[in-house]
N, C-alpha and C positions, 0 to 999 in steps of 0.2 A: 925593224917594224915587225920583222918574222919573227922573232919571240911575241909578239905581239897574237900575230897570228895562230900560231900554234896554239896560245894559250884559252886562245876563246873559241877555236877548235875542239880543243877538250871539254870548253867549258859546256859548250855545246850536246855532246855527247853524253857529256853526264847530264846532264836535262833532258835528253830523248830517253835513257836507259829510265829516269824516276819516273817520268811520265806513262811508260809502259807498265810497269810496274806498278802504279797506283791505278791503272786503268783493268789490269785483267780480274781485280776481283769483283769490278763491275759488273764486266762481260760473261762471268760464270756466277754469277748471282741472277742475275737477269732471268736464264731456261729457269732456276730453282723454283722462283716467283711465277712463273709462268705455270707449272708444272704443279704449283699448288693449290694455283687459281682454277688448272683444268679438274685433278684430283677432287676438288670442294664443288663440282659442278654436278649438273643430274645426271643419272645414269640411263639408257636406254631401258624403258617400261616403267620408269617409277613416275609414280602418279601423286599430286600435289594434293598435301594434305591427309595423305594417307599412312598410319603409323608403321612401323611392326606390330605391334597391338590388335591395330583393326586387320592386321592384312593374314597374322594368328587366329583371327577371329572367323572371318570370311572361311578361312581355308577349312576349319573346325567343319562350318557348316555346311558347307558344302562334303564333307566326308558324313557327315549327319545323315544325312538327304542320300543317296549313296546308301547308305546300309540300312534307310526307313525301305528303300525302295527293294530293297535287295529282300528284307522279310516279306515284305507286303508283295511283293512277284511268289515266293516261295509259300507264304498263306494262301494265296489265290490258287498254286497247282495242288495243295495239300485240297482244298474243298473243291475243286474240278473233280479228283479224285477221289474223293468220297462219296461225290454226286454220280457219278458213273459208277464206281462199282455198287453205289444201291440199286440203278436200274439194268444192271447185268449188262454192261457198255463196260467193250477193253478195246484200251488206248494203242494202238501199235504202229508201227514203222516202218518206212517202205522195204527196209531190211526180212522184216519179214515174213515177206509175201512169196520169196528165194526159197525153196527147199536146198536142203544142206546137200552142198556140192555145184550150187548153180553158179556163183560167183567164177567157182574156176574154169566152168563151160563157158561161160561166155568170155572172161577173158580170151579162151585161146580161139572162139569164134570173133572177135575183133582181130587178133593178132592175124587171121588167116585172111580179114578182109582189108589188113593194111599191108600184108605184104602183097594180094593179087594188084591193088589199087600201082602199087608202085614196081612192080613188076616189069615196068616196061612198057607192056602191051597198051597197043590201040586201044580206047574206052570208044562202042560205036555210039551214036546220040542217037538219045533213046531207048538204051538196053539198061539192064537192073542194074549193072555198072553205075551211069550215069545218073542215077536218081539216089535221094537220101533213100535206100532201103531201113526196115526193120529188123535188126539183129539178136535175135536172142527164141527164147524157148516160151511152147506154156505151158512149163512145167510148174504147178504151184504145190502151195501145202496144203494137204485134205483136212487136215485138223480147224482148218479155217471156216471152211463151208460150211454156212447159217450159224457164224456166228454174230451176233451186235457188234459193232467196233465202230469207231473211231481213228480217224486219218487225217493229218494236213497235206495238201498238195493244192495245187495251179492247176485251173478250170481251162479246157479249150472245147468250145462251144462248135458246134456244126451248121450256127448261123452268127453271123455275125452283125446281122442288124441293131441299132443302138437301144431300139425299144422292144427287140424280139425277147418272147418270152418263150423259155422252152420244158421241156420237161429230158430231153440226153444230154447226155457231154462227155467229156474223157477227162479224167484225174489222173496229173500228172506231176512227177517227183522235182520238175525243176521247171522254172518258167521258159517257154519257147520254143520247148516240143511240139513238136507235128508241124510247126508253123514257121520260126525261124532255122529249129535245129532237127539232126532227125529224131522220130520218133522213139521213145524209150523201148527197153524188149514187153514183149506181151505178159509177162508175168510183174512188168515194172508197168501197166499200164488196166486202169480201173473204168469197164463204162458204166455211167450210173446215171441211172432212172429214177424219175420222181415223181408222185402222183401229180400234187400242185405245182403248177408251172412258176419258173423264178428268171430274176432278171440278170445277167450276170455284167454288171458295169464296169467293173476291171481288172483286166483276166491278169493284170500282171500283181495283184493284189492273193496273198497265199488266203483258204480257209479250211477251217475244218468241215470236215463229213465225215456223218453219223449216219449209220443204218445198218442192213444185214446185208452182207457180203459172200459172196458166192463162188465157186471155183467152175464160171463159168463163159464158153471159150463167142466171145463178139466180135466182126469185123465189119471195120467201117473203110473208108475212102483214107482216112487221115490217118490209123493207125488199128492193128486188131491189138484186142484185149485178152488175155486169160481170167479176169475177172469181172464179174457184174456185183452194182452195189442199190440195193433199192436205199435209198436215200430217206430220212426220217426229216432229219434237217441240218443246214449250211450256217456256217457264223465265219466272221472274219478271225484270220489268226494275227495273235497280239506277236510280235518278233521280240 
């Protein structure tokens, strides 16, 4: 009986080995098939029914639209420049209001102010150091005095009633000045006057101001200005 048992065990081992060999290809083929199905599936951002040609056409249309917008803006700027020149009006920026060397002087003033604030000494409540003081000078550019100019900026009214019609306000180079932030230097602040009352509805909207500028000091509770403008027109600033 022993020889029969040995042969039976050997046959059983051979049978198990054959089963393992036949099963191995099936187990390796299954992940490959699953990967093939996954690769053939949709990708993130794919749209149903949109071919590569359609995508390319849409991209070309968007590019053409951007180019047309740039051309239209350039043409509008050229038209405005020609109109201003014909009316004898000069378009200026805020840097044009500062005389030569003023930026360096202003930087030194700010540095001195910061050193005082962080010197470690106590600041008395209600003192000048405890308030948002206006740093800068009243130095102006004499050549601008009496010129007709156009300048962009943000309005700061002295009255905040929603329906208030005003004839005086400040023009500043950045939003929030004199209200949520310290006022700009005097030669970066313009006191604006107009004969015809206007309503300022949106203080966050920048505007273009046209008028005659003067190197004339004007003091107010909000800020002191080194320039004044006799305004002739105001319009929305297009970003």
